[in-house]
C-alpha positions in Angstrom: 17.4 10.7 -6.1 19.0 12.0 -2.7 18.2 9.7 0.6 15.3 11.8 2.4 13.8 12.5 -1.0 13.5 8.4 -1.2 12.7 8.4 2.4 9.8 10.8 1.8 8.7 8.9 -1.6 8.7 5.7 0.4 6.4 6.6 3.2 3.8 7.9 0.8 4.3 4.7 -0.9 3.0 2.9 2.4 0.3 5.7 3.2 -0.6 4.6 -0.2 -0.4 0.5 0.3 1.7 0.1 -2.7 4.3 -1.9 -0.3 6.2 -3.3 -3.2 7.3 0.3 -4.6 8.1 1.1 -1.2 10.4 -1.8 -0.6 11.9 -1.0 -4.1 12.5 2.9 -2.7 13.7 1.7 0.9 16.1 -0.6 -0.4 17.9 2.0 -2.7 17.3 4.5 -0.1 19.8 2.0 2.8 22.2 1.6 -0.2 23.1 5.5 0.4 22.4 5.3 4.0 22.6 2.2 5.9 23.0 3.6 9.6 19.4 5.3 9.2 16.6 3.5 11.6 13.6 5.4 9.7 14.4 3.6 6.8 14.8 0.1 8.6 11.3 1.1 9.8 9.8 1.0 5.8 11.7 -2.3 5.0 10.1 -3.6 8.3 6.6 -2.2 7.3 6.9 -3.3 3.7 8.0 -6.4 4.0 5.2 -7.4 7.0 2.9 -6.1 4.3 3.9 -8.2 1.6 4.0 -11.7 3.6 8.3 -11.4 4.2 7.8 -12.0 7.5 11.4 -13.2 8.2 12.9 -10.5 6.7 10.5 -7.8 8.7 12.4 -9.4 11.4 15.7 -8.9 10.6 15.1 -5.1 9.6 13.4 -4.5 12.7 16.0 -6.1 15.0 18.4 -3.5 13.0 16.4 -1.0 13.8 15.8 -1.6 17.5 19.8 -2.0 18.1 20.2 1.0 16.3 17.4 3.1 18.1 15.7 1.8 20.6 12.7 4.5 20.7 8.4 4.5 20.4 9.0 3.6 16.3 10.9 0.7 16.9 9.3 -0.6 19.7 6.2 -0.8 17.8 7.2 -2.5 15.5 8.6 -5.1 17.7 4.8 -5.6 19.4 3.1 -5.9 15.9 5.9 -8.8 14.6 5.7 -10.5 17.8 1.8 -10.2 18.0 1.4 -11.4 14.1 3.8 -14.1 14.9 1.4 -15.3 18.4 3.6 -14.3 20.7 0.8 -11.5 22.0 1.8 -11.3 25.7 5.1 -10.4 24.2 3.9 -8.0 21.9 1.7 -6.3 25.0 5.0 -5.8 26.4 6.6 -4.5 23.6 3.8 -2.0 22.9 3.8 -0.9 26.9 7.9 -0.4 25.7 6.8 1.7 23.1 4.0 4.2 25.3 7.2 4.8 28.0 9.6 5.7 25.2 6.8 8.5 24.1 6.5 12.0 25.4 3.0 12.2 27.6 1.1 14.5 25.6 2.8 14.1 22.0 0.7 12.7 19.1 3.3 9.5 18.5 3.0 8.9 22.0 -1.2 9.2 21.4 -0.6 7.1 18.6 1.0 4.6 20.5 -1.2 4.4 23.5 -3.6 3.8 20.7 -2.2 1.2 19.1 -2.0 -0.8 23.0 -5.6 -0.1 23.2 -6.4 -1.4 20.6 -4.7 -4.6 20.8 -6.5 -4.9 24.3 -10.0 -4.7 22.2 -8.6 -7.1 19.9 -8.5 -9.4 22.3 -11.6 -8.7 23.9 -10.2 -6.9 26.8 -12.5 -3.9 26.8 -12.4 -2.2 29.9 -8.4 -1.9 29.8 -9.1 -0.6 26.2 -11.4 1.9 27.3 -9.6 2.8 30.3 -6.5 3.5 28.1 -8.4 5.7 25.5 -9.8 8.3 28.3 -6.5 8.3 29.4 -5.3 9.5 25.4 -8.1 12.2 25.9 -7.1 13.6 29.5 -4.2 14.0 27.3 -5.3 15.1 24.1 -8.9 15.7 24.0 -10.0 16.2 20.8 -7.8 13.3 19.6 -10.6 11.8 17.4 -8.9 8.5 17.0 -9.6 7.6 20.7 -13.1 9.6 20.3 -13.8 7.1 17.9 -12.5 4.0 19.6 -14.7 4.8 22.6 -17.5 5.1 20.6 -16.4 1.3 19.6 -16.2 0.1 23.2 -19.3 1.3 23.7 -20.8 -0.2 20.5 -18.9 -3.9 21.6 -20.6 -3.3 25.4 -24.2 -2.4 23.5 -24.4 0.9 24.5 -25.2 2.2 21.0 -26.7 5.7 21.8 -23.3 6.8 23.0 -21.6 4.5 20.7 -23.4 6.6 18.1 -22.7 10.2 19.6 -19.1 9.0 20.3 -18.4 8.8 16.4 -20.1 11.1 15.8 -18.3 13.4 17.8 -15.0 12.1 15.9 -17.0 12.7 12.6 -17.2 16.4 13.6 -13.5 16.1 14.4 -12.0 14.9 11.2 -14.1 12.8 8.7 -12.2 9.6 8.8 -13.5 6.6 6.2 -13.0 4.7 8.8 -15.1 6.1 11.4 -18.2 6.2 9.1 -17.7 2.5 8.7 -18.0 2.6 12.3 -21.1 4.8 12.5 -22.5 2.6 9.5 -22.2 -0.7 11.6 -23.5 1.4 14.7 -26.9 1.8 12.1 -26.7 -1.9 11.3 -27.2 -3.1 14.8 -29.7 -0.3 15.8 -31.8 -1.5 12.8 -31.8 1.6 11.6 -31.9 1.5 7.7 -33.3 4.5 6.7 -29.8 5.9 7.7 -27.7 3.5 6.3 -27.9 4.2 2.8 -27.1 7.8 2.5 -24.1 7.2 4.8 -22.7 4.5 2.4 -23.0 7.1 -0.4 -20.8 9.0 1.7 -18.6 6.3 2.2 -18.1 4.7 -1.0 -17.8 9.0 -2.4 -14.8 9.5 0.3 -13.3 6.0 -1.1 -13.7 7.1 -4.5 -11.4 10.6 -3.6 -8.9 8.2 -1.9 -8.6 6.5 -4.7 -8.3 9.2 -7.3 -5.5 10.7 -5.0 -3.6 7.1 -5.6 -4.5 5.0 -2.2 -5.0 1.3 -2.8 -8.4 1.0 -1.1 -8.9 -3.4 -2.1 -9.3 -4.5 1.3 -11.5 -1.4 2.7 -13.7 -2.4 -0.1 -13.5 -6.1 0.8 -14.5 -5.4 4.3 -17.6 -3.4 3.3 -19.1 -5.5 0.9 -18.7 -8.6 3.3 -19.4 -7.1 7.1 -21.7 -4.1 5.9 -23.6 -5.1 2.8 -23.1 -8.9 3.1 -22.0 -8.8 -0.6 -20.1 -11.6 -0.9 -19.4 -11.9 -4.0 -18.0 -7.8 -4.7 -16.1 -9.1 -1.2 -14.4 -11.7 -2.9 -13.4 -9.2 -6.1 -11.6 -6.9 -4.1 -9.9 -9.4 -1.7 -8.6 -11.3 -5.3 -7.1 -8.0 -6.7 -5.2 -7.7 -3.7 -3.9 -11.1 -3.3 -2.5 -11.1 -6.7 -0.7 -7.9 -5.2 0.7 -9.6 -2.2 -0.5 -13.4 -2.4 1.5 -14.1 1.3 0.2 -11.4 3.4 -1.6 -12.7 6.4 -4.4 -9.9 6.4 -5.3 -10.9 2.6 -5.4 -14.1 3.1 -7.3 -14.2 6.3 -9.8 -12.0 4.3 -10.4 -14.4 1.7 -11.1 -17.1 4.5 -13.5 -15.2 6.0 -15.4 -14.2 2.6 -15.4 -18.6 1.9 -16.7 -19.1 5.6 -19.8 -16.8 4.6 -20.0 -18.5 1.6 -19.9 -22.2 3.4 -16.9 -23.0 1.1 -14.7 -25.0 3.4 -11.9 -26.1 0.8 -11.1 -22.4 0.2 -11.3 -21.5 3.5 -9.0 -23.9 4.4 -6.8 -23.2 1.2 -6.3 -19.4 2.4 -5.7 -20.6 6.1 -2.9 -21.8 5.5 -1.2 -18.4 4.1 -3.2 -16.9 6.9 -1.9 -19.0 9.8 1.8 -19.2 8.6 3.1 -16.9 11.0 0.7 -18.5 14.1 -1.0 -15.5 14.6 -3.1 -15.9 17.3 -5.6 -12.9 16.0 -9.8 -13.5 16.8 -11.1 -13.7 13.2 -8.9 -16.9 13.0 -9.9 -18.6 16.0 -13.6 -17.5 14.7 -12.6 -20.1 11.8 -11.7 -22.7 14.2 -8.3 -22.9 14.3 
């Protein structure tokens, strides 16, 4: 298989959450061409998702030395963030935005990621401002529209949150938009609307699975946060843990599930791996780390 075919295959494997497969494919590709920054991006992503943080750092350093652009700055940002260097992560993500061309989709994605970071760390006004800036450049960018809906939900304006989320859904039927709408209905106490919406969500996820996507963490999130079914959440989280036991997100999810079960011993067990990189994720703070 030639280099471009391997890069394409690795990209598909990443999108399907087959991170071990992507790592293997990327390693084959780099033997053919060790001077292509894109393949180092694949290796950064695969290693991060598998919990190989030191190897991910090495690959990111090589990538940015080859080509300091939007993609490499964004990866540096994420690596800094998961290592607890939040201020430095923001700076790198701002550099990613500045490296992009205004109005282009990859620039909108970088801006969205920066705004999502502000939202994660509770800076809602800054996040809202950037989401609106994206829409000034790309007025129908659905991810920014939905993200604005999430900000309004955080601020307690459920009517506007619902409207923005439905506007995003009208543009593209993205599962995360539907789960956000379910969360809004849940906060509104609109139980009548939740059941049919959950049926739609599960049907969409089944279709994604049929297309080869690994949806374990998504199922765990839905069962834990939307359906209060800790047993099913644990079932799916454990499936993903078997695939990538060192991943900090998987371990954080397991810690959250056991926290909901009030099982402090198991919370502590999974927090060891979840905090291995010294992440300052707010969910870890909420678990008293």
